[in-house]
N, C-alpha and C positions, 0 to 999 in steps of 0.2 A: 625235593619234596615235592608229592604229587596228590592231587586234590582235583576235585569234583568241580566242574567248571557248565553254566549255559552256554550252548555251543550253535551259533551259525553259519551255516555253510552258502555261502558265495561262488556266483562265477566270475571273481576279482580276487585281486591277492591282496591282503593290507598289511602293510609295513610297519615298523615302530616308529613313533611319530608320524606321521601322516594320518588325515584327517580320514573321515568316512562318512559321508551322511547316509540314512538307511530313513526308507518311508515304510514302515510295518503294517502292513496291512494282513497276511495271514495269522488266523485265529490264534496260532502253536506259540507265532512268534511276535504277538501281542504280549500275552501270554510270557513269555520268557522275559520281555520291554519295562513288566510290571516287576518279575522278581527280581531285575538287577537295580529296579531304581527302588526297591524296599530294602536292598541291601548292600553290596558296595560298588553295585553301580557295574560290575567287570562282566564280561562275555568273549568267547572264545571264538574268532573268524578263521576256516580254514576252505580252499579252495576245491569248489568242487571237481574231482576228475570224471566225471561220468554221471549223465543227468542232468536234473533241473531244479532251479532254487524253489520253488515252488512243488507241493503235493510232497516232497518225502521220492524214496527209491534211489538215490543217489550213493554216489560212490566218492570218497573225500580221501584228498592229502592227509598225511598226518602231523606234516610241521605247518603252522599259522601263527598267528598271532595275538594277544590278549588284548581286548578292546575294551575301553573305559567310557562311558557314556558323559558327555559336558556338556548338553543342551537338551533337555525335553521339551513336547509339547503334546498333547492329544488333540486330533482331531473330536469333533462332535458323535462321529460315526464310528468312535472308538481306534483309530486307527493312530496311531504313534510316529511324531516325527522326530527323528533322532541325531548327533551329531557326535560323534565317536571317534575317539584318539588310539593309535596304537599304542600299547604301552610297552609289551617284550613279545619276544620269540615263545610257544608254546612244542610242544610233541606230546600230540595224542598217543596214550598207551591203550587204552580202553574204550571202546565205544559202550555206550549203555544205552537204556530206554529211549526211542524218541516221542517216547508221549509223556505227558505233552507237549514237549519240543525236544531236541536233542541235549544229550547230556555227555559229558567225556570226563574220564580220567585223566588227566594231563601232567606236565610236567613243564615246568617255566623253565626258559633256558634261558644263560646267561647271556649278554650281549656281544659276548666275544672280545678277542683282543686287536690294538692295531698298530700288533707288530708289522713294520713294513710297509705302511702308508706313507707316503714322501708328502711334502709340498707339490712336488711336479706329477705326482700321480693325480693328487687330487684336481690340479689344477688343469692338467689332460683330458680328465673326464666333465670337466666343467664347461671349458672350452669347446668340447666334440658334443656335448648334450646342447649347449646352444646354437649351434649350427644346424644339429638335427631338428631339432622344434622351430629355428628360424625357417628351414627349408620345408618342414610339414604346412609350417603358415604361409608358406608361398604357393603351396598345392590347395591351399584351402582346409586343409585337416583341421578340426576342433583338437589341440595339443595344450599344456599347460604354459604359461605365459614363460618367452623366453630370456627375462631378464632372473636368471638361474643365481642366489644365493645359498651357499651350503652355510653349515650352523659348523663351529671349529674344532667340537668333536669327531675322531675322524671315520667314528662308529657310526655317529650319528649323522655325518655328511652321508656315508656309501647307502641307508636305509636311505635318506632325503633324495639322492642321485636317481636311487630304484626307483623310486615311488613316481620319479616326475619322465623317466625317462616313457618314450611312447613304444614298448615293447609288449609283447602278448603277453598271457596270465601263462602260460607254461613257462618262457622264458623270467617271468616272475617269479615262479614259484622257485624253479633255479635257485634264483638269485636270495631268495629269502630263506632258503638251505641250507647255504654257505654260511659256514661260522667265522670267519673272519674280515675284517674288515677289507685288508688287501689285496686277498682273491676277492673279496666281491665286487672291488673296484674296477679290478683287472678283467673279470669278467663282463661287467657291466661295459666297458671300453670298448672291448672286441663285438661283442653285441651294438654297439651304436656306431663304430668303422663300418658292419655289414649294415645297419641300415644306413647310414649316410651313402654309401656308394650305390644302391638300389635306390633313395631317392634321386641321385645325379644324375642318375639314367632316366629316370621320370624326367623331371627336370630338362633334360637336353631334348626331348624326344625320340631316344632310338629306341 
């Protein structure tokens, strides 16, 4: 089913089940927050391909995530502090007017299946992710906590691991666009291997 959804283009990727805090200060996104809070609390998040978060005029990827506001507080000057959680992936079929805020006709995508996901694959990703995060900590880089615990559901686990991984936004977008959990975990494992090799070189001083 295709429906109309307020959209919030960002410079980062939101995965299903991940938490997204937002400080909303631009007038058009204040209006978006107020609309969402008065209805079903849902809006779409997509990665900006080219351009900036503030001011509009950006180019956007078509695959993103439906977000739901779970906590909201408004400051005296009208700004909103929102805590949001990713619900499910979406695909934009048509961008509508950006006034007063971006709108799009979107299809909510199925979570995908877990065919091919084995305990060994999940375990290998967790082990490698913990190692990569620990190496970033050793280098003094801000990253997610290294005590990685994933959900028992393989599809949710694949999104959680992707959200915790210290990867760039384009790599994260590629993972979001993959339809099945096994392929997502396999690709993430390859990304983490590349990251581990690079970090080992940095730590060795070579």
